[in-house]
C-alpha positions as CSV (number, residue, x, y, z in Angstrom):
1,X,34.7,8.5,11.4
2,X,30.9,7.7,11.7
3,X,29.4,9.0,14.9
4,X,28.5,6.2,17.4
5,X,24.8,6.3,18.6
6,X,23.7,5.9,22.2
7,X,22.7,2.5,23.3
8,X,19.1,2.1,24.1
9,X,18.0,-0.7,26.5
10,X,14.4,-1.8,25.7
11,X,12.5,-3.9,28.1
12,X,9.8,-6.3,26.7
13,X,6.3,-5.8,27.9
14,X,4.9,-8.9,29.9
15,X,2.4,-9.7,27.1
16,X,1.7,-8.3,23.8
17,X,-1.5,-9.2,21.8
18,X,-3.3,-8.2,18.6
19,X,-2.9,-8.3,14.8
20,X,-1.0,-6.1,12.4
21,X,-1.8,-6.1,8.8
22,X,1.0,-4.1,7.1
23,X,0.2,-2.0,3.9
24,X,0.5,-4.1,0.7
25,X,4.0,-4.2,-1.0
26,X,3.8,-2.5,-4.5
27,X,6.7,-4.6,-6.0
28,X,5.4,-7.9,-4.7
29,X,1.8,-6.7,-5.9
30,X,3.1,-6.2,-9.5
31,X,4.8,-9.4,-9.6
32,X,1.9,-11.4,-8.2
33,X,-0.6,-10.0,-10.7
34,X,1.7,-10.4,-13.7
35,X,2.6,-13.8,-12.8
36,X,-0.9,-15.1,-11.9
37,X,-2.2,-13.5,-15.5
38,X,0.0,-15.9,-17.2
39,X,-0.6,-19.0,-15.0
40,X,-3.3,-21.3,-15.6
41,X,-6.3,-21.6,-13.3
42,X,-7.3,-19.1,-10.8
43,X,-5.6,-17.3,-8.0
44,X,-6.3,-14.9,-5.2
45,X,-3.8,-12.3,-4.2
46,X,-4.2,-11.0,-0.6
47,X,-3.2,-7.5,0.6
48,X,-2.9,-6.2,-2.9
49,X,-1.2,-2.8,-2.8
50,X,-3.5,0.2,-3.3
51,X,-0.9,2.3,-5.2
52,X,-2.2,3.7,-8.7
53,X,0.5,2.2,-10.4
54,X,-0.5,-1.3,-9.2
55,X,-4.0,-0.8,-10.7
56,X,-2.4,0.6,-14.0
57,X,-0.7,-2.9,-14.2
58,X,-4.0,-4.5,-13.7
59,X,-5.6,-2.4,-16.3
60,X,-2.8,-3.2,-18.8
61,X,-3.2,-6.9,-18.2
62,X,-6.9,-6.7,-18.5
63,X,-6.3,-4.9,-22.0
64,X,-4.0,-8.0,-22.8
65,X,-7.0,-10.4,-22.1
66,X,-6.4,-11.4,-18.6
67,X,-9.5,-11.8,-16.6
68,X,-9.0,-10.0,-13.2
69,X,-11.6,-9.1,-10.7
70,X,-11.6,-7.2,-7.5
71,X,-13.2,-8.7,-4.4
72,X,-13.4,-7.8,-0.7
73,X,-13.2,-4.1,-1.1
């Protein structure tokens, strides 16, 4: 049998403010750059992952002729 965890009661705060920007997701970044490289027109991908493998995908797509530029570093 699995152990049962303790029940924790969480009381919400009165007011919560701010902005959270999570890090870019690698899987979605790969898909976004691949699909946009074969689409017509221009597209902007926000919060692109900084992972080396994502930038390797960009390099491969550029080698195949896709025009990809980085902005807002």
